[in-house]
MOPAC internal coordinates of N, CA, C and O (Angstrom, degrees):
PM7 1SCF
backbone

  N    0.0000 0     0.00 0     0.00 0    0    0    0
  C    1.4415 1     0.00 0     0.00 0    1    0    0
  C    1.5345 1   111.19 1     0.00 0    2    1    0
  O    1.2310 1   121.06 1   138.37 1    3    2    1
  N    1.3586 1   115.59 1   -41.63 1    3    2    1
  C    1.4614 1   118.65 1   179.89 1    5    3    2
  C    1.5195 1   110.71 1   -63.98 1    6    5    3
  O    1.2310 1   120.76 1   140.14 1    7    6    5
  N    1.3280 1   116.15 1   -39.86 1    7    6    5
  C    1.4705 1   119.68 1  -179.96 1    9    7    6
  C    1.5189 1   110.83 1   -64.12 1   10    9    7
  O    1.2310 1   120.55 1   138.56 1   11   10    9
  N    1.3401 1   116.55 1   -41.44 1   11   10    9
  C    1.4623 1   120.03 1   178.79 1   13   11   10
  C    1.5201 1   110.21 1   -64.40 1   14   13   11
  O    1.2310 1   120.30 1   138.20 1   15   14   13
  N    1.3296 1   117.04 1   -41.80 1   15   14   13
  C    1.4675 1   120.52 1   179.00 1   17   15   14
  C    1.5206 1   110.66 1   -62.81 1   18   17   15
  O    1.2310 1   120.51 1   138.26 1   19   18   17
  N    1.3328 1   116.64 1   -41.74 1   19   18   17
  C    1.4732 1   120.05 1   178.02 1   21   19   18
  C    1.5164 1   110.92 1   -64.46 1   22   21   19
  O    1.2310 1   120.69 1   137.72 1   23   22   21
  N    1.3293 1   116.29 1   -42.28 1   23   22   21
  C    1.4678 1   120.00 1   178.92 1   25   23   22
  C    1.5272 1   110.64 1   -62.96 1   26   25   23
  O    1.2310 1   120.57 1   138.41 1   27   26   25
  N    1.3230 1   116.52 1   -41.59 1   27   26   25
  C    1.4710 1   120.34 1   178.48 1   29   27   26
  C    1.5290 1   110.94 1   -63.23 1   30   29   27
  O    1.2310 1   120.61 1   137.14 1   31   30   29
  N    1.3371 1   116.45 1   -42.86 1   31   30   29
  C    1.4773 1   119.93 1   177.97 1   33   31   30
  C    1.5220 1   110.51 1   -63.08 1   34   33   31
  O    1.2310 1   120.86 1   138.92 1   35   34   33
  N    1.3301 1   115.96 1   -41.08 1   35   34   33
  C    1.4682 1   120.04 1   179.58 1   37   35   34
  C    1.5240 1   110.06 1   -62.46 1   38   37   35
  O    1.2310 1   120.26 1   135.24 1   39   38   37
  N    1.3213 1   117.10 1   -44.76 1   39   38   37
  C    1.4676 1   120.55 1   179.08 1   41   39   38
  C    1.5256 1   110.83 1   -62.61 1   42   41   39
  O    1.2310 1   120.55 1   142.04 1   43   42   41
  N    1.3199 1   116.56 1   -37.96 1   43   42   41
  C    1.4638 1   120.02 1   177.26 1   45   43   42
  C    1.5266 1   110.65 1   -65.00 1   46   45   43
  O    1.2310 1   120.19 1   138.72 1   47   46   45
  N    1.3233 1   117.24 1   -41.28 1   47   46   45
  C    1.4646 1   121.15 1   177.85 1   49   47   46
  C    1.5270 1   110.79 1   -62.38 1   50   49   47
  O    1.2310 1   120.51 1   138.98 1   51   50   49
  N    1.3261 1   116.63 1   -41.02 1   51   50   49
  C    1.4658 1   120.63 1   178.77 1   53   51   50
  C    1.5250 1   109.73 1   -61.28 1   54   53   51
  O    1.2310 1   120.31 1   135.79 1   55   54   53
  N    1.3380 1   117.01 1   -44.21 1   55   54   53
  C    1.4601 1   120.55 1   178.71 1   57   55   54
  C    1.5312 1   111.41 1   -63.27 1   58   57   55
  O    1.2310 1   120.45 1   140.78 1   59   58   57
  N    1.3282 1   116.75 1   -39.22 1   59   58   57
  C    1.4681 1   119.81 1   178.32 1   61   59   58
  C    1.5296 1   111.04 1   -65.03 1   62   61   59
  O    1.2310 1   120.39 1   137.93 1   63   62   61
  N    1.3110 1   116.87 1   -42.07 1   63   62   61
  C    1.4680 1   120.13 1   179.01 1   65   63   62
  C    1.5187 1   110.24 1   -63.57 1   66   65   63
  O    1.2310 1   120.30 1   137.78 1   67   66   65
  N    1.3255 1   117.02 1   -42.22 1   67   66   65
  C    1.4740 1   120.20 1   178.57 1   69   67   66
  C    1.5299 1   110.59 1   -60.90 1   70   69   67
  O    1.2310 1   120.53 1   138.44 1   71   70   69
  N    1.3286 1   116.60 1   -41.56 1   71   70   69
  C    1.4691 1   120.13 1   178.81 1   73   71   70
  C    1.5259 1   111.11 1   -66.15 1   74   73   71
  O    1.2310 1   120.53 1   139.27 1   75   74   73
  N    1.3130 1   116.58 1   -40.73 1   75   74   73
  C    1.4700 1   119.72 1   177.35 1   77   75   74
  C    1.5284 1   110.37 1   -62.42 1   78   77   75
  O    1.2310 1   120.49 1   139.58 1   79   78   77
  N    1.3009 1   116.66 1   -40.42 1   79   78   77
  C    1.4659 1   120.33 1   179.38 1   81   79   78
  C    1.5301 1   109.98 1   -64.25 1   82   81   79
  O    1.2310 1   120.20 1   137.42 1   83   82   81
  N    1.3261 1   117.22 1   -42.58 1   83   82   81
  C    1.4601 1   120.75 1   178.63 1   85   83   82
  C    1.5228 1   110.34 1   -61.33 1   86   85   83
  O    1.2310 1   120.67 1   137.95 1   87   86   85
  N    1.3363 1   116.32 1   -42.05 1   87   86   85
  C    1.4630 1   120.55 1  -179.20 1   89   87   86
  C    1.5282 1   112.00 1   -67.23 1   90   89   87
  O    1.2310 1   120.37 1   143.33 1   91   90   89
  N    1.3107 1   116.90 1   -36.67 1   91   90   89
  C    1.4686 1   119.96 1   177.45 1   93   91   90
  C    1.5224 1   109.81 1   -62.07 1   94   93   91
  O    1.2310 1   120.46 1   133.92 1   95   94   93
  N    1.3304 1   116.73 1   -46.08 1   95   94   93
  C    1.4651 1   120.14 1   179.59 1   97   95   94
  C    1.5291 1   110.91 1   -63.02 1   98   97   95
  O    1.2310 1   120.36 1   138.28 1   99   98   97
  N    1.3368 1   116.92 1   -41.72 1   99   98   97
  C    1.4718 1   120.22 1   178.96 1  101   99   98
  C    1.5267 1   110.80 1   -64.10 1  102  101   99
  O    1.2310 1   120.60 1   138.58 1  103  102  101
  N    1.3398 1   116.45 1   -41.42 1  103  102  101
  C    1.4632 1   119.74 1   179.37 1  105  103  102
  C    1.5222 1   110.72 1   -63.95 1  106  105  103
  O    1.2310 1   119.89 1   134.73 1  107  106  105
  N    1.3316 1   117.81 1   -45.27 1  107  106  105
  C    1.4625 1   120.08 1  -178.70 1  109  107  106
  C    1.5276 1   111.52 1   -62.94 1  110  109  107
  O    1.2310 1   120.04 1   142.37 1  111  110  109
  N    1.3175 1   117.53 1   -37.63 1  111  110  109
  C    1.4649 1   120.02 1   177.03 1  113  111  110
  C    1.5271 1   110.13 1   -68.05 1  114  113  111
  O    1.2310 1   120.31 1   137.76 1  115  114  113
  N    1.3382 1   117.00 1   -42.24 1  115  114  113
  C    1.4586 1   120.10 1   177.24 1  117  115  114
  C    1.5252 1   110.14 1   -59.93 1  118  117  115
  O    1.2310 1   120.37 1   137.09 1  119  118  117
  N    1.3253 1   116.90 1   -42.91 1  119  118  117
  C    1.4670 1   121.00 1  -178.53 1  121  119  118
  C    1.5251 1   110.48 1   -64.62 1  122  121  119
  O    1.2310 1   120.08 1   141.53 1  123  122  121
  N    1.3175 1   117.45 1   -38.47 1  123  122  121
  C    1.4628 1   120.50 1   178.11 1  125  123  122
  C    1.5311 1   110.75 1   -63.58 1  126  125  123
  O    1.2310 1   120.74 1   137.33 1  127  126  125
  N    1.3118 1   116.19 1   -42.67 1  127  126  125
  C    1.4744 1   120.23 1   177.76 1  129  127  126
  C    1.5251 1   109.87 1   -64.62 1  130  129  127
  O    1.2310 1   120.62 1   138.91 1  131  130  129
  N    1.3323 1   116.43 1   -41.09 1  131  130  129
  C    1.4630 1   120.19 1   178.76 1  133  131  130
  C    1.5222 1   111.05 1   -60.49 1  134  133  131
  O    1.2310 1   119.91 1   134.31 1  135  134  133
  N    1.3436 1   117.78 1   -45.69 1  135  134  133
  C    1.4684 1   120.75 1   178.62 1  137  135  134
  C    1.5234 1   111.13 1   -62.87 1  138  137  135
  O    1.2310 1   120.49 1   141.55 1  139  138  137
  N    1.3158 1   116.67 1   -38.45 1  139  138  137
  C    1.4686 1   120.19 1   178.95 1  141  139  138
  C    1.5295 1   110.14 1   -62.60 1  142  141  139
  O    1.2310 1   120.32 1   135.66 1  143  142  141
  N    1.3198 1   117.00 1   -44.34 1  143  142  141
  C    1.4701 1   120.54 1   178.08 1  145  143  142
  C    1.5256 1   111.17 1   -64.88 1  146  145  143
  O    1.2310 1   120.55 1   138.42 1  147  146  145
  N    1.3302 1   116.56 1   -41.58 1  147  146  145
  C    1.4646 1   119.87 1   179.00 1  149  147  146
  C    1.5258 1   110.92 1   -61.85 1  150  149  147
  O    1.2310 1   120.86 1   141.88 1  151  150  149
  N    1.3036 1   115.96 1   -38.12 1  151  150  149
  C    1.4668 1   120.03 1  -179.31 1  153  151  150
  C    1.5129 1   113.00 1   -69.90 1  154  153  151
  O    1.2310 1   120.24 1   155.60 1  155  154  153
  N    1.3147 1   117.15 1   -24.40 1  155  154  153
  C    1.4632 1   119.74 1  -178.19 1  157  155  154
  C    1.5339 1   113.05 1   -96.31 1  158  157  155
  O    1.2310 1   120.27 1  -179.37 1  159  158  157
  N    1.3232 1   117.08 1     0.63 1  159  158  157
  C    1.4684 1   119.62 1   176.84 1  161  159  158
  C    1.5262 1   110.49 1   -65.09 1  162  161  159
  O    1.2310 1   121.31 1   -32.89 1  163  162  161
  N    1.3080 1   115.09 1   147.11 1  163  162  161
  C    1.4659 1   118.53 1   175.72 1  165  163  162
  C    1.5288 1   108.31 1   -84.83 1  166  165  163
  O    1.2310 1   121.81 1   -48.26 1  167  166  165
  N    1.3202 1   114.13 1   131.74 1  167  166  165
  C    1.4604 1   120.36 1  -177.03 1  169  167  166
  C    1.5198 1   109.24 1  -122.28 1  170  169  167
  O    1.2310 1   121.02 1   -29.37 1  171  170  169
  N    1.2804 1   115.65 1   150.63 1  171  170  169
  C    1.4544 1   121.11 1   179.84 1  173  171  170
  C    1.5308 1   108.90 1  -100.06 1  174  173  171
  O    1.2310 1   121.62 1  -113.87 1  175  174  173
  N    1.3443 1   114.50 1    66.13 1  175  174  173
  C    1.4658 1   121.46 1   178.75 1  177  175  174
  C    1.5299 1   108.30 1  -137.91 1  178  177  175
  O    1.2310 1   121.39 1    -4.72 1  179  178  177
  N    1.3121 1   114.94 1   175.28 1  179  178  177
  C    1.4698 1   119.40 1  -179.17 1  181  179  178
  C    1.5313 1   110.53 1   -62.87 1  182  181  179
  O    1.2310 1   120.39 1   -28.78 1  183  182  181
  N    1.3378 1   116.87 1   151.22 1  183  182  181
  C    1.4672 1   121.03 1  -178.07 1  185  183  182
  C    1.5350 1   113.79 1   -59.01 1  186  185  183
  O    1.2310 1   120.09 1   144.18 1  187  186  185
  N    1.3275 1   117.43 1   -35.82 1  187  186  185
  C    1.4673 1   118.18 1  -179.98 1  189  187  186
  C    1.5304 1   111.51 1   -67.40 1  190  189  187
  O    1.2310 1   120.68 1   146.53 1  191  190  189
  N    1.3255 1   116.31 1   -33.47 1  191  190  189
  C    1.4678 1   119.90 1   177.41 1  193  191  190
  C    1.5225 1   110.10 1   -71.59 1  194  193  191
  O    1.2310 1   120.18 1   141.40 1  195  194  193
  N    1.3267 1   117.26 1   -38.60 1  195  194  193
  C    1.4674 1   121.21 1   177.28 1  197  195  194
  C    1.5277 1   109.46 1   -60.50 1  198  197  195
  O    1.2310 1   120.67 1   136.55 1  199  198  197
  N    1.3272 1   116.33 1   -43.45 1  199  198  197
  C    1.4741 1   119.41 1   178.65 1  201  199  198
  C    1.5285 1   111.11 1   -61.04 1  202  201  199
  O    1.2310 1   120.43 1   138.78 1  203  202  201
  N    1.3053 1   116.78 1   -41.22 1  203  202  201
  C    1.4653 1   120.54 1   179.09 1  205  203  202
  C    1.5231 1   112.03 1   -65.37 1  206  205  203
  O    1.2310 1   120.81 1   138.17 1  207  206  205
  N    1.3179 1   116.05 1   -41.83 1  207  206  205
  C    1.4685 1   120.76 1   178.82 1  209  207  206
  C    1.5266 1   110.35 1   -63.90 1  210  209  207
  O    1.2310 1   120.83 1   136.01 1  211  210  209
  N    1.3249 1   116.02 1   -43.99 1  211  210  209
  C    1.4756 1   119.30 1   179.43 1  213  211  210
  C    1.5200 1   111.61 1   -65.24 1  214  213  211
  O    1.2310 1   120.59 1   140.22 1  215  214  213
  N    1.3097 1   116.47 1   -39.78 1  215  214  213
  C    1.4640 1   120.07 1   178.52 1  217  215  214
  C    1.5345 1   110.35 1   -64.51 1  218  217  215
  O    1.2310 1   120.60 1   137.41 1  219  218  217
  N    1.3197 1   116.46 1   -42.59 1  219  218  217
  C    1.4604 1   120.66 1   179.00 1  221  219  218
  C    1.5379 1   110.80 1   -63.47 1  222  221  219
  O    1.2310 1   120.70 1   135.21 1  223  222  221
  N    1.3432 1   116.27 1   -44.79 1  223  222  221
  C    1.4655 1   120.47 1   179.62 1  225  223  222
  C    1.5278 1   110.85 1   -63.62 1  226  225  223
  O    1.2310 1   120.41 1   139.18 1  227  226  225
  N    1.3249 1   116.82 1   -40.82 1  227  226  225
  C    1.4709 1   120.13 1   178.66 1  229  227  226
  C    1.5314 1   110.57 1   -64.32 1  230  229  227
  O    1.2310 1   120.83 1   140.10 1  231  230  229
  N    1.3265 1   116.01 1   -39.90 1  231  230  229
  C    1.4672 1   119.71 1   178.65 1  233  231  230
  C    1.5267 1   110.62 1   -64.60 1  234  233  231
  O    1.2310 1   119.94 1   136.95 1  235  234  233
  N    1.3317 1   117.72 1   -43.05 1  235  234  233
  C    1.4603 1   120.83 1   179.40 1  237  235  234
  C    1.5298 1   111.33 1   -64.93 1  238  237  235
  O    1.2310 1   120.35 1   141.00 1  239  238  237
  N    1.3285 1   116.94 1   -39.00 1  239  238  237
  C    1.4709 1   120.46 1   177.28 1  241  239  238
  C    1.5293 1   109.84 1   -63.76 1  242  241  239
  O    1.2310 1   120.57 1   138.18 1  243  242  241
  N    1.3292 1   116.52 1   -41.82 1  243  242  241
  C    1.4643 1   121.00 1   178.28 1  245  243  242
  C    1.5297 1   110.55 1   -62.43 1  246  245  243
  O    1.2310 1   120.19 1   136.45 1  247  246  245
  N    1.3246 1   117.24 1   -43.55 1  247  246  245
  C    1.4676 1   121.03 1  -179.78 1  249  247  246
  C    1.5300 1   110.24 1   -61.79 1  250  249  247
  O    1.2310 1   120.01 1   136.48 1  251  250  249
  N    1.3210 1   117.58 1   -43.52 1  251  250  249
  C    1.4684 1   120.65 1   179.44 1  253  251  250
  C    1.5165 1   111.24 1   -62.28 1  254  253  251
  O    1.2310 1   120.64 1   135.82 1  255  254  253
  N    1.3345 1   116.39 1   -44.18 1  255  254  253
  C    1.4693 1   119.76 1   179.27 1  257  255  254
  C    1.5273 1   111.61 1   -68.02 1  258  257  255
  O    1.2310 1   120.45 1   142.13 1  259  258  257
  N    1.3193 1   116.75 1   -37.87 1  259  258  257
  C    1.4666 1   119.89 1   178.68 1  261  259  258
  C    1.5255 1   110.75 1   -65.67 1  262  261  259
  O    1.2310 1   120.27 1   139.23 1  263  262  261
  N    1.3267 1   117.09 1   -40.77 1  263  262  261
  C    1.4651 1   120.48 1   176.11 1  265  263  262
  C    1.5317 1   110.85 1   -61.95 1  266  265  263
  O    1.2310 1   120.83 1   134.44 1  267  266  265
  N    1.3136 1   116.02 1   -45.56 1  267  266  265
  C    1.4645 1   119.92 1   179.78 1  269  267  266
  C    1.5331 1   110.45 1   -60.45 1  270  269  267
  O    1.2310 1   120.32 1   135.79 1  271  270  269
  N    1.3100 1   117.00 1   -44.21 1  271  270  269
  C    1.4673 1   120.97 1   179.35 1  273  271  270
  C    1.5300 1   110.38 1   -63.25 1  274  273  271
  O    1.2310 1   120.72 1   134.73 1  275  274  273
  N    1.3198 1   116.23 1   -45.27 1  275  274  273
  C    1.4603 1   120.86 1  -179.74 1  277  275  274
  C    1.5250 1   111.37 1   -61.01 1  278  277  275
  O    1.2310 1   120.56 1   133.22 1  279  278  277
  N    1.3278 1   116.53 1   -46.78 1  279  278  277
  C    1.4676 1   120.14 1   179.27 1  281  279  278
  C    1.5234 1   110.48 1   -62.37 1  282  281  279
  O    1.2310 1   120.95 1   135.90 1  283  282  281
  N    1.3267 1   115.78 1   -44.10 1  283  282  281
  C    1.4647 1   119.66 1  -178.25 1  285  283  282
  C    1.5275 1   110.89 1   -60.40 1  286  285  283
  O    1.2310 1   120.07 1   135.76 1  287  286  285
  N    1.3114 1   117.47 1   -44.24 1  287  286  285
  C    1.4691 1   120.52 1  -179.80 1  289  287  286
  C    1.5310 1   111.05 1   -64.86 1  290  289  287
  O    1.2310 1   120.37 1   137.41 1  291  290  289
  N    1.3091 1   116.91 1   -42.59 1  291  290  289
  C    1.4744 1   120.14 1   179.70 1  293  291  290
  C    1.5206 1   111.02 1   -65.49 1  294  293  291
  O    1.2310 1   120.68 1   137.11 1  295  294  293
  N    1.3121 1   116.31 1   -42.89 1  295  294  293
  C    1.4573 1   119.66 1  -177.29 1  297  295  294
  C    1.5109 1   111.38 1   -70.79 1  298  297  295
  O    1.2310 1   119.64 1   142.40 1  299  298  297
  N    1.3424 1   118.29 1   -37.60 1  299  298  297
  C    1.4597 1   119.84 1   177.70 1  301  299  298
  C    1.5216 1   110.75 1   -63.75 1  302  301  299
  O    1.2310 1   120.27 1   139.15 1  303  302  301
  N    1.3320 1   117.08 1   -40.85 1  303  302  301
  C    1.4592 1   118.96 1   179.02 1  305  303  302
  C    1.5268 1   110.58 1   -67.62 1  306  305  303
  O    1.2310 1   120.13 1   148.80 1  307  306  305
  N    1.3260 1   117.36 1   -31.20 1  307  306  305
  C    1.4666 1   120.48 1   177.40 1  309  307  306
  C    1.5186 1   110.09 1   -67.33 1  310  309  307
  O    1.2310 1   119.88 1   139.84 1  311  310  309
  N    1.3298 1   117.84 1   -40.16 1  311  310  309
  C    1.4590 1   120.64 1   178.96 1  313  311  310
  C    1.5233 1   111.35 1   -68.17 1  314  313  311
  O    1.2310 1   120.30 1   145.43 1  315  314  313
  N    1.3287 1   117.04 1   -34.57 1  315  314  313
  C    1.4607 1   119.88 1   178.46 1  317  315  314
  C    1.5202 1   111.59 1   -65.14 1  318  317  315
  O    1.2310 1   120.54 1   140.62 1  319  318  317
  N    1.3207 1   116.58 1   -39.38 1  319  318  317
  C    1.4661 1   119.85 1  -178.64 1  321  319  318
  C    1.5176 1   112.51 1   -87.73 1  322  321  319
  O    1.2310 1   119.97 1   169.79 1  323  322  321
  N    1.3236 1   117.67 1   -10.21 1  323  322  321
  C    1.4652 1   120.78 1  -177.06 1  325  323  322
  C    1.5225 1   111.12 1   -58.80 1  326  325  323
  O    1.2310 1   119.76 1   133.72 1  327  326  325
  N    1.3145 1   118.06 1   -46.28 1  327  326  325
  C    1.4606 1   120.92 1   180.00 1  329  327  326
  C    1.5128 1   112.04 1   -63.97 1  330  329  327
  O    1.2310 1   120.21 1   139.75 1  331  330  329
  N    1.3250 1   117.21 1   -40.25 1  331  330  329
  C    1.4584 1   121.32 1   178.94 1  333  331  330
  C    1.5211 1   110.24 1   -64.87 1  334  333  331
  O    1.2310 1   120.19 1   136.05 1  335  334  333
  N    1.3304 1   117.25 1   -43.95 1  335  334  333
  C    1.4582 1   121.00 1   179.64 1  337  335  334
  C    1.5206 1   110.80 1   -62.59 1  338  337  335
  O    1.2310 1   120.57 1   140.69 1  339  338  337
  N    1.3398 1   116.52 1   -39.31 1  339  338  337
  C    1.4569 1   119.76 1  -179.58 1  341  339  338
  C    1.5259 1   110.49 1   -63.07 1  342  341  339
  O    1.2310 1   120.49 1   133.74 1  343  342  341
  N    1.3358 1   116.66 1   -46.26 1  343  342  341
  C    1.4662 1   120.03 1  -179.15 1  345  343  342
  C    1.5201 1   111.31 1   -62.66 1  346  345  343
  O    1.2310 1   120.12 1   135.82 1  347  346  345
  N    1.3256 1   117.37 1   -44.18 1  347  346  345
  C    1.4612 1   120.40 1   179.47 1  349  347  346
  C    1.5199 1   110.76 1   -65.12 1  350  349  347
  O    1.2310 1   119.96 1   136.74 1  351  350  349
  N    1.3082 1   117.68 1   -43.26 1  351  350  349
  C    1.4546 1   121.51 1   179.49 1  353  351  350
  C    1.5117 1   111.80 1   -65.93 1  354  353  351
  O    1.2310 1   120.41 1   142.48 1  355  354  353
  N    1.3323 1   116.82 1   -37.52 1  355  354  353
  C    1.4554 1   121.17 1   179.53 1  357  355  354
  C    1.5260 1   110.34 1   -64.85 1  358  357  355
  O    1.2310 1   120.06 1   136.11 1  359  358  357
  N    1.3419 1   117.50 1   -43.89 1  359  358  357
  C    1.4671 1   121.04 1   177.02 1  361  359  358
  C    1.5189 1   110.41 1   -62.70 1  362  361  359
  O    1.2310 1   120.42 1   138.28 1  363  362  361
  N    1.3396 1   116.81 1   -41.72 1  363  362  361
  C    1.4638 1   120.13 1   179.61 1  365  363  362
  C    1.5189 1   110.49 1   -64.84 1  366  365  363
  O    1.2310 1   119.99 1   140.49 1  367  366  365
  N    1.3333 1   117.63 1   -39.51 1  367  366  365
  C    1.4607 1   120.76 1   178.29 1  369  367  366
  C    1.5241 1   110.92 1   -61.86 1  370  369  367
  O    1.2310 1   120.58 1   138.51 1  371  370  369
  N    1.3362 1   116.49 1   -41.49 1  371  370  369
  C    1.4591 1   119.58 1   178.59 1  373  371  370
  C    1.5247 1   110.56 1   -62.88 1  374  373  371
  O    1.2310 1   120.47 1   137.54 1  375  374  373
  N    1.3317 1   116.71 1   -42.46 1  375  374  373
  C    1.4611 1   120.35 1   178.83 1  377  375  374
  C    1.5218 1   110.64 1   -63.48 1  378  377  375
  O    1.2310 1   120.37 1   137.64 1  379  378  377
  N    1.3263 1   116.90 1   -42.36 1  379  378  377
  C    1.4608 1   121.03 1  -179.45 1  381  379  378
  C    1.5216 1   111.74 1   -63.63 1  382  381  379
  O    1.2310 1   120.39 1   146.23 1  383  382  381
  N    1.3334 1   116.87 1   -33.77 1  383  382  381
  C    1.4582 1   120.10 1  -179.37 1  385  383  382
  C    1.5268 1   112.26 1   -67.90 1  386  385  383
  O    1.2310 1   119.97 1   148.27 1  387  386  385
  N    1.3324 1   117.66 1   -31.73 1  387  386  385
  C    1.4612 1   120.16 1  -175.05 1  389  387  386
  C    1.5187 1   113.60 1   -99.94 1  390  389  387
  O    1.2310 1   119.19 1   158.86 1  391  390  389
  N    1.3222 1   119.14 1   -21.14 1  391  390  389
  C    1.4616 1   120.90 1  -178.91 1  393  391  390
  C    1.5194 1   110.74 1   -66.65 1  394  393  391
  O    1.2310 1   121.06 1   -49.63 1  395  394  393
  N    1.3201 1   115.58 1   130.37 1  395  394  393
  C    1.4483 1   121.28 1   175.44 1  397  395  394
  C    1.5135 1   114.33 1    76.53 1  398  397  395
  O    1.2310 1   120.16 1  -173.68 1  399  398  397
  N    1.3076 1   117.30 1     6.32 1  399  398  397
  C    1.4581 1   120.45 1   179.97 1  401  399  398
  C    1.5164 1   108.77 1   -83.80 1  402  401  399
  O    1.2310 1   120.01 1   -50.42 1  403  402  401
  N    1.3381 1   117.58 1   129.58 1  403  402  401
  C    1.4568 1   120.03 1  -176.61 1  405  403  402
  C    1.5180 1   112.06 1   -68.89 1  406  405  403
  O    1.2310 1   119.97 1   161.78 1  407  406  405
  N    1.3473 1   117.67 1   -18.22 1  407  406  405
  C    1.4519 1   120.60 1  -179.45 1  409  407  406
  C    1.5223 1   112.68 1   -95.03 1  410  409  407
  O    1.2310 1   120.26 1  -179.98 1  411  410  409
  N    1.2972 1   117.11 1     0.02 1  411  410  409
  C    1.4577 1   120.93 1  -178.60 1  413  411  410
  C    1.5181 1   109.45 1   -74.61 1  414  413  411
  O    1.2310 1   121.12 1   -52.21 1  415  414  413
  N    1.3080 1   115.47 1   127.79 1  415  414  413
  C    1.4542 1   120.18 1   178.28 1  417  415  414
  C    1.5106 1   109.48 1  -101.02 1  418  417  415
  O    1.2310 1   120.85 1   -11.20 1  419  418  417
  N    1.3154 1   115.99 1   168.80 1  419  418  417
  C    1.4622 1   119.62 1   176.34 1  421  419  418
  C    1.5197 1   110.92 1   -61.45 1  422  421  419
  O    1.2310 1   120.41 1   147.40 1  423  422  421
  N    1.3185 1   116.82 1   -32.60 1  423  422  421
  C    1.4637 1   120.27 1   178.96 1  425  423  422
  C    1.5257 1   110.15 1   -64.81 1  426  425  423
  O    1.2310 1   120.23 1   141.54 1  427  426  425
  N    1.3432 1   117.16 1   -38.46 1  427  426  425
  C    1.4585 1   120.05 1   177.84 1  429  427  426
  C    1.5160 1   111.13 1   -63.00 1  430  429  427
  O    1.2310 1   120.92 1   137.06 1  431  430  429
  N    1.3260 1   115.85 1   -42.94 1  431  430  429
  C    1.4596 1   120.17 1  -177.63 1  433  431  430
  C    1.5139 1   112.21 1   -68.65 1  434  433  431
  O    1.2310 1   120.04 1   150.15 1  435  434  433
  N    1.3319 1   117.53 1   -29.85 1  435  434  433
  C    1.4631 1   121.49 1  -177.74 1  437  435  434
  C    1.5206 1   112.04 1   -97.79 1  438  437  435
  O    1.2310 1   120.38 1  -164.98 1  439  438  437
  N    1.2874 1   116.87 1    15.02 1  439  438  437
  C    1.4648 1   120.52 1   176.28 1  441  439  438
  C    1.5141 1   112.48 1    72.42 1  442  441  439
  O    1.2310 1   119.59 1  -156.33 1  443  442  441
  N    1.3290 1   118.39 1    23.67 1  443  442  441
  C    1.4561 1   121.15 1   177.90 1  445  443  442
  C    1.5070 1   113.51 1    85.89 1  446  445  443
  O    1.2310 1   119.40 1  -171.54 1  447  446  445
  N    1.3225 1   118.75 1     8.46 1  447  446  445
  C    1.4611 1   121.55 1  -177.05 1  449  447  446
  C    1.5181 1   111.60 1   -62.31 1  450  449  447
  O    1.2310 1   120.00 1   143.18 1  451  450  449
  N    1.3364 1   117.60 1   -36.82 1  451  450  449
  C    1.4525 1   120.02 1  -178.38 1  453  451  450
  C    1.5206 1   110.95 1   -70.27 1  454  453  451
  O    1.2310 1   120.01 1   146.45 1  455  454  453
  N    1.3143 1   117.58 1   -33.55 1  455  454  453
  C    1.4620 1   119.76 1   177.37 1  457  455  454
  C    1.5190 1   110.40 1   -66.18 1  458  457  455
  O    1.2310 1   120.12 1   138.88 1  459  458  457
  N    1.3219 1   117.38 1   -41.12 1  459  458  457
  C    1.4553 1   121.37 1   178.84 1  461  459  458
  C    1.5219 1   110.07 1   -63.15 1  462  461  459
  O    1.2310 1   119.63 1   140.68 1  463  462  461
  N    1.3280 1   118.30 1   -39.32 1  463  462  461
  C    1.4597 1   122.10 1  -179.45 1  465  463  462
  C    1.5196 1   111.15 1   -66.84 1  466  465  463
  O    1.2310 1   120.27 1   144.11 1  467  466  465
  N    1.3598 1   117.10 1   -35.89 1  467  466  465
  C    1.4534 1   120.92 1  -179.18 1  469  467  466
  C    1.5208 1   111.57 1   -70.46 1  470  469  467
  O    1.2310 1   120.67 1   150.88 1  471  470  469
  N    1.3286 1   116.32 1   -29.12 1  471  470  469
  C    1.4712 1   119.34 1  -178.93 1  473  471  470
  C    1.5024 1   112.45 1   -73.36 1  474  473  471
  O    1.2310 1   119.51 1   158.61 1  475  474  473
  N    1.3415 1   118.54 1   -21.39 1  475  474  473
  C    1.4798 1   120.99 1  -177.83 1  477  475  474
  C    1.4652 1   110.79 1   -72.51 1  478  477  475
  O    1.2310 1   120.10 1   180.00 1  479  478  477

């Protein structure tokens, strides 16, 4: 029961992290659009200042989009390797549970192959 509860909590944490990641990407895209709109506003200042404001807004929009792209690429690669890491870790956990155990038999170490051979 404790293991199931821990697994359920872990799955809930994974879902929360995925939602947080989605929200970060949505926020960064919203911020980029906001900077773009701010840069295109008409201002009652000298033309050289308007150029500077537009350049700054364009740079901030670019930074937001670049961050979003960078995060998305990193997170997608993490999800691709997540299944592989789980399988490798699960096999390692099984090995760790049986290594050095005084009750471990050769059949346990060989995945039950010797028991199957004895039944034939």
